[in-house]
ROLUM-865102 format. One record per residue (C-alpha): residue in one letter; x, y, z. Coordinates in steps of 0.5 Angstrom, whole numbers, plus 500, padded with zeros to 3 digits. Layout:
BEGIN
AXYZ ...
This chain:
BEGIN
V290640329 R291631327 G289633320 A294640320 R300636322 A298630317 S297634311 A304638313 V308631315 R305628307 A308635305 A315634308 A316627306 A314629298 V321633299 P326628295 W331626301 G337629296 E334636296 V332636305 L340634306 G343636300 S349639302 S348639309 R355638313 L355633317 E360633324 P362628330 A356627335 T362629341 G362635337 S370635336 A369638328 A374637324 A375642317 D374636313 A367634316 P363630312 G357632308 A351628306 E354625300 R357621306 L350618307 R350616300 G348608299 R348607307 V343604311 V342611315 G339611322 L335617324 Y337618332 F332623334 T335624341 A336629347 S340630353 W334631358 C331625357 G330619361 P328613356 C333617352 R339616355 R337608357 F336607350 T342610348 P348604350 K343599346 L344603340 V352604342 Q352596342 L349595336 Y353602332 E359598335 A357590334 A355593326 A362596325 R365590326 A361586322 S359590316 P363593311 P366601311 D359602307 G354598312 L350603318 E352610319 L347613325 V345621325 L344625331 V338629330 S339631337 W331636340 D337639345 E337647345 I344648347 G350645343 D354643348 E348639352 R348635346 R357635345 E357632353 Y351627352 A355623347 R361624350 Q358621355 A355616352 G360614347 M356616341 R362614335 W356616329 L355624326 A351629328 L347634324 P351640326 H348645332 S346651328 R341655325 E340651319 A342645322 R336647327 A331647321 L334641318 A332637325 D325640325 E324638318 L327631319 T322631326 L317633320 R318629314 Y318621319 D312624324 V316624330 T312626335 S317624341 I323621342 P328616344 A326615336 L330611331 V327612324 V332607319 V333609312 E337606305 V340612301 S340611293 A347611291 D346616287 G343620295 S338623291 S333618295 A332615301 R326607302 V324608309 L326601312 S325601320 R319607322 D320604329 G328602330 R328603336 M324598338 D327593332 V333595337 E330593344 R327586341 G333585337 H332583329 A329586324 P330585316 W335592316 M340589323 S340582319 R343586313 V348591317 L350585322 G351580316 
């Protein structure tokens, strides 16, 4: 099983970032979708944290306030093209994800809760070899959106410790 997963992870990681996200639409994590929901192009040239979480996950609920605090500090300190977070939910029911996001104060983006977005969440989970949650994978998306360089596969611990090179960049 390990060999099969490792092979699948390598194959998923080989797909260019631009092809993985393609023309995917994003929505506010709270689900208050706007008609002009941003697409993956909003992530171009930015440091992006992919936050793998779920409403039913106790450790996620304990970590999320720390991530909200970092996000708000980065929004105050960095330029408009600084940090962006994208919620990659492991919830089965979209309303549970939206309610969790509202309760926790997640004012960032999320993959919508749809069949297509579920496939994308699975692809990102495999691409970054996420095996448990909460997990925060931090990437730097190229200006043209075609590629993304991993800055940290352990962003959760970076946030818990309160320092990492990528954090210095978005906090100024």
